[in-house]
C-alpha positions as MATLAB code, in Angstrom:
seq = 'MTTGELERIGEAEEIEIARLRRDGTPRNAVPIWVVHAAGDLYVRSWRGARGSWFRAAQDSRAARVCAGGLETDVALEDADDAVNDAIDDAYRLKYGRYPSYVEPMVAPKARATTLRLVP';
ca = [
    -168.570 -239.731  -13.038;
    -170.723 -242.854  -14.518;
    -172.076 -242.438  -17.541;
    -175.628 -242.761  -15.485;
    -174.351 -239.605  -13.454;
    -173.496 -237.325  -16.079;
    -176.950 -238.119  -17.410;
    -178.593 -237.480  -14.545;
    -176.585 -233.976  -14.355;
    -177.843 -233.364  -17.839;
    -180.964 -233.755  -17.776;
    -181.489 -231.348  -14.416;
    -183.322 -228.311  -15.663;
    -180.573 -226.553  -14.457;
    -177.225 -227.213  -12.001;
    -175.849 -225.328   -9.132;
    -171.953 -224.165   -9.683;
    -169.780 -222.886   -7.718;
    -166.260 -222.036   -8.070;
    -163.631 -223.935   -5.791;
    -161.312 -221.896   -3.679;
    -157.668 -222.697   -3.818;
    -158.008 -224.919   -0.269;
    -161.281 -227.272   -2.692;
    -163.946 -225.293   -0.703;
    -166.597 -223.741   -2.630;
    -167.583 -220.635   -2.805;
    -171.402 -219.323   -3.133;
    -173.125 -221.470   -5.932;
    -175.475 -219.945   -8.564;
    -177.689 -221.862  -10.668;
    -177.130 -222.260  -14.531;
    -178.131 -224.245  -17.260;
    -176.192 -227.456  -18.832;
    -176.698 -229.124  -21.821;
    -175.498 -232.478  -22.825;
    -174.096 -232.523  -26.305;
    -171.196 -234.572  -28.332;
    -171.121 -236.979  -25.180;
    -170.346 -234.279  -22.849;
    -172.005 -231.915  -20.293;
    -171.509 -227.837  -21.026;
    -172.416 -224.447  -19.757;
    -172.277 -221.140  -21.112;
    -172.652 -217.918  -19.409;
    -175.777 -215.783  -20.481;
    -173.963 -212.517  -19.653;
    -171.207 -213.660  -21.919;
    -167.604 -212.753  -20.436;
    -169.221 -210.346  -18.002;
    -170.689 -213.074  -16.230;
    -169.603 -213.365  -12.530;
    -169.657 -216.946  -12.092;
    -167.810 -217.088  -15.684;
    -165.137 -214.690  -14.375;
    -164.463 -216.873  -11.173;
    -164.526 -219.971  -13.397;
    -161.558 -218.434  -15.958;
    -159.748 -218.191  -12.480;
    -159.825 -221.191  -10.762;
    -160.832 -223.876  -13.825;
    -162.497 -226.146  -10.909;
    -166.334 -226.081   -9.570;
    -168.501 -227.972   -7.436;
    -171.809 -229.270   -9.394;
    -174.724 -230.404   -7.685;
    -177.778 -231.722   -9.413;
    -180.367 -234.564  -10.178;
    -179.126 -235.387   -6.368;
    -175.568 -235.805   -7.093;
    -172.685 -233.445   -5.921;
    -169.363 -233.577   -7.850;
    -165.997 -231.517   -8.202;
    -165.335 -230.983  -12.247;
    -162.771 -229.177  -13.960;
    -163.601 -226.565  -16.303;
    -162.022 -226.731  -19.803;
    -162.554 -224.175  -22.806;
    -164.871 -226.105  -25.475;
    -163.381 -226.893  -28.681;
    -165.025 -224.730  -31.232;
    -166.197 -227.556  -33.555;
    -168.767 -228.639  -30.885;
    -170.459 -225.199  -30.518;
    -173.203 -226.109  -32.603;
    -174.399 -229.218  -31.165;
    -174.312 -227.228  -28.298;
    -176.507 -224.524  -29.704;
    -178.916 -227.643  -30.866;
    -178.937 -228.866  -27.598;
    -179.737 -225.609  -25.557;
    -182.681 -225.025  -28.118;
    -184.069 -228.758  -27.796;
    -183.836 -228.464  -23.717;
    -185.025 -224.574  -22.883;
    -186.305 -223.922  -26.196;
    -189.867 -223.019  -24.436;
    -187.872 -219.968  -22.859;
    -187.164 -218.356  -26.081;
    -186.316 -214.782  -24.966;
    -183.123 -216.561  -22.896;
    -182.195 -219.379  -25.574;
    -180.934 -216.999  -28.158;
    -178.538 -215.270  -25.965;
    -177.132 -218.623  -25.226;
    -176.740 -219.202  -28.653;
    -175.057 -215.738  -29.876;
    -171.641 -215.455  -29.972;
    -171.156 -213.437  -26.799;
    -172.658 -216.545  -24.818;
    -170.908 -219.104  -27.507;
    -167.511 -217.460  -26.346;
    -168.138 -218.792  -23.268;
    -168.419 -222.445  -23.557;
    -167.021 -224.359  -21.252;
    -166.906 -228.591  -20.411;
    -167.409 -230.273  -17.469;
    -164.614 -232.655  -16.969;
    -165.074 -235.134  -14.149;
];
């Protein structure tokens, strides 16, 4: 993924993410928020570890992402705790107009589900 593609995905209001089956085909996609922080793209589960897409992502560690006119397969890696504050700031800046949704996204339950999208 080029820097320009990374920026297009990060600028999208939300992305469609679909866990990949073992044969590489995508399951049903769900819309989620994405932020660009510390040079990478990150996602979190608003419902914490109970979120169905997150549970599936924990199993496969691979997904197809669609956003900004792009479709690409990514690996899903646990984020380093050191970037969580920057990710919180990115969620507040990008989605601050939705305070009732942003606050749960920066709470410990959601922070614990932070995943980095790796091309």
